[in-house]
BAROVO-44684 format. One line per 8 residues: number of its first residue (from 1); for each residue x, y, z of N, C-alpha, C. Coordinates in nm, 2 decimals. Layout:
! residues N
NUM) X,Y,Z,X,Y,Z,X,Y,Z | ... $
//
This chain:
! residues 74
1) 0.10,-0.13,0.00,0.04,-0.03,0.00,0.05,0.15,-0.01 | 0.00,0.26,-0.10,0.16,0.34,-0.09,0.04,0.48,-0.09 | 0.11,0.54,-0.06,0.02,0.71,-0.04,0.05,0.75,-0.20 | -0.12,0.80,-0.21,-0.16,0.83,-0.33,-0.18,0.97,-0.35 | -0.21,1.12,-0.43,-0.32,1.16,-0.44,-0.39,1.17,-0.59 | -0.48,1.22,-0.54,-0.65,1.20,-0.64,-0.55,1.36,-0.75 | -0.56,1.28,-0.88,-0.53,1.41,-0.97,-0.64,1.46,-1.00 | -0.74,1.36,-1.07,-0.90,1.47,-1.08,-0.93,1.29,-1.07 $
9) -1.10,1.36,-1.06,-1.20,1.23,-1.03,-1.35,1.28,-1.11 | -1.41,1.16,-1.14,-1.50,1.22,-1.27,-1.64,1.14,-1.18 | -1.74,1.18,-1.08,-1.84,1.13,-1.01,-1.96,1.08,-1.13 | -1.97,1.13,-1.23,-2.07,1.10,-1.36,-2.04,0.95,-1.38 | -1.93,0.98,-1.44,-1.81,0.84,-1.51,-1.76,0.73,-1.41 | -1.72,0.77,-1.30,-1.73,0.64,-1.17,-1.58,0.61,-1.17 | -1.48,0.75,-1.20,-1.34,0.69,-1.22,-1.26,0.77,-1.26 | -1.13,0.81,-1.22,-1.05,0.91,-1.14,-0.94,0.83,-1.20 $
17) -0.77,0.97,-1.18,-0.66,0.93,-1.16,-0.59,0.97,-1.04 | -0.53,0.90,-1.02,-0.47,0.86,-0.88,-0.32,0.87,-0.89 | -0.23,0.95,-0.83,-0.08,0.99,-0.84,-0.03,0.93,-0.73 | 0.09,0.85,-0.75,0.22,0.78,-0.65,0.35,0.77,-0.75 | 0.47,0.81,-0.67,0.55,0.78,-0.72,0.54,0.71,-0.78 | 0.53,0.54,-0.70,0.52,0.44,-0.75,0.41,0.37,-0.87 | 0.37,0.49,-0.95,0.28,0.49,-1.03,0.29,0.57,-1.16 | 0.33,0.63,-1.21,0.45,0.69,-1.31,0.31,0.69,-1.42 $
25) 0.35,0.76,-1.41,0.23,0.83,-1.54,0.07,0.81,-1.51 | 0.06,0.76,-1.35,-0.12,0.78,-1.28,-0.20,0.65,-1.31 | -0.28,0.62,-1.21,-0.37,0.42,-1.21,-0.46,0.46,-1.19 | -0.56,0.42,-1.27,-0.67,0.44,-1.28,-0.70,0.36,-1.15 | -0.83,0.43,-1.17,-0.89,0.44,-1.03,-1.08,0.38,-1.07 | -1.13,0.30,-0.99,-1.24,0.32,-1.06,-1.35,0.26,-0.89 | -1.53,0.39,-0.87,-1.52,0.36,-0.78,-1.53,0.25,-0.73 | -1.61,0.16,-0.76,-1.59,0.00,-0.65,-1.44,-0.03,-0.60 $
33) -1.37,0.10,-0.61,-1.23,0.03,-0.57,-1.21,0.09,-0.46 | -1.31,0.19,-0.41,-1.33,0.29,-0.27,-1.38,0.19,-0.18 | -1.27,0.19,-0.06,-1.32,0.15,0.05,-1.37,0.25,0.18 | -1.54,0.27,0.15,-1.63,0.33,0.27,-1.75,0.33,0.24 | -1.79,0.41,0.32,-1.95,0.37,0.32,-1.99,0.47,0.24 | -2.12,0.40,0.17,-2.22,0.51,0.12,-2.15,0.54,-0.03 | -2.22,0.68,-0.08,-2.20,0.69,-0.20,-2.02,0.74,-0.19 | -1.96,0.68,-0.25,-1.79,0.66,-0.28,-1.76,0.77,-0.43 $
41) -1.69,0.84,-0.35,-1.62,0.96,-0.38,-1.55,1.02,-0.41 | -1.40,1.04,-0.47,-1.31,1.12,-0.39,-1.31,1.25,-0.51 | -1.22,1.35,-0.37,-1.17,1.48,-0.45,-0.99,1.51,-0.52 | -1.01,1.57,-0.61,-0.88,1.61,-0.66,-0.77,1.65,-0.56 | -0.68,1.64,-0.54,-0.62,1.68,-0.38,-0.61,1.63,-0.29 | -0.68,1.51,-0.26,-0.74,1.45,-0.13,-0.62,1.36,-0.15 | -0.60,1.27,-0.04,-0.48,1.19,0.01,-0.56,1.07,-0.01 | -0.50,0.97,-0.04,-0.53,0.82,0.02,-0.44,0.73,-0.01 $
49) -0.50,0.61,0.07,-0.37,0.45,0.03,-0.43,0.38,-0.04 | -0.38,0.36,-0.17,-0.34,0.25,-0.27,-0.30,0.12,-0.26 | -0.35,0.01,-0.32,-0.33,-0.09,-0.32,-0.36,-0.10,-0.49 | -0.24,-0.10,-0.58,-0.22,-0.09,-0.71,-0.17,-0.27,-0.77 | -0.20,-0.26,-0.90,-0.10,-0.36,-0.97,-0.10,-0.33,-1.12 | 0.00,-0.36,-1.12,0.02,-0.36,-1.31,-0.02,-0.48,-1.41 | -0.13,-0.43,-1.43,-0.16,-0.60,-1.51,-0.16,-0.63,-1.65 | -0.06,-0.56,-1.72,0.03,-0.64,-1.80,-0.07,-0.48,-1.92 $
57) -0.13,-0.45,-1.95,-0.20,-0.41,-2.04,-0.21,-0.22,-1.97 | -0.32,-0.21,-2.07,-0.39,-0.05,-2.02,-0.48,-0.07,-1.97 | -0.54,0.04,-1.83,-0.67,0.06,-1.86,-0.72,0.21,-1.86 | -0.78,0.21,-1.97,-0.86,0.38,-2.04,-0.68,0.46,-2.06 | -0.57,0.35,-2.09,-0.45,0.44,-2.13,-0.40,0.48,-2.00 | -0.36,0.40,-1.87,-0.30,0.37,-1.79,-0.22,0.24,-1.77 | -0.13,0.20,-1.69,-0.08,0.13,-1.67,-0.07,0.06,-1.53 | -0.15,0.12,-1.46,-0.15,0.08,-1.33,-0.31,0.07,-1.27 $
65) -0.38,-0.03,-1.21,-0.50,0.01,-1.17,-0.54,-0.04,-1.01 | -0.60,0.07,-0.99,-0.65,0.06,-0.82,-0.74,-0.07,-0.81 | -0.67,-0.16,-0.70,-0.70,-0.29,-0.65,-0.79,-0.25,-0.47 | -0.78,-0.17,-0.39,-0.80,-0.10,-0.34,-0.83,0.07,-0.29 | -0.87,0.17,-0.23,-0.88,0.28,-0.23,-0.93,0.32,-0.08 | -0.79,0.40,-0.04,-0.87,0.40,0.14,-0.88,0.58,0.13 | -1.01,0.63,0.12,-0.95,0.81,0.17,-0.85,0.78,0.32 | -0.80,0.86,0.31,-0.75,0.93,0.42,-0.83,1.06,0.46 $
73) -0.84,1.05,0.67,-0.91,1.13,0.72,-0.84,1.29,0.67 | -0.93,1.37,0.70,-0.87,1.50,0.68,-0.79,1.59,0.80 $
//
């Protein structure tokens, strides 16, 4: 697990991009990977704990894909 920052998030489409030193170029994140109760969303600039994988193919143009996104307390 690494600390990442939300670069961008689109509630309407349910996905966004997360940045960390371990995922150069960005990591694709889907709302279903967010570990939180209720409506699962993120905001640009928000810090999260991220578990990711490099599946060997691009997910919407990104080499990395989130497996678990845990929003950090503000």
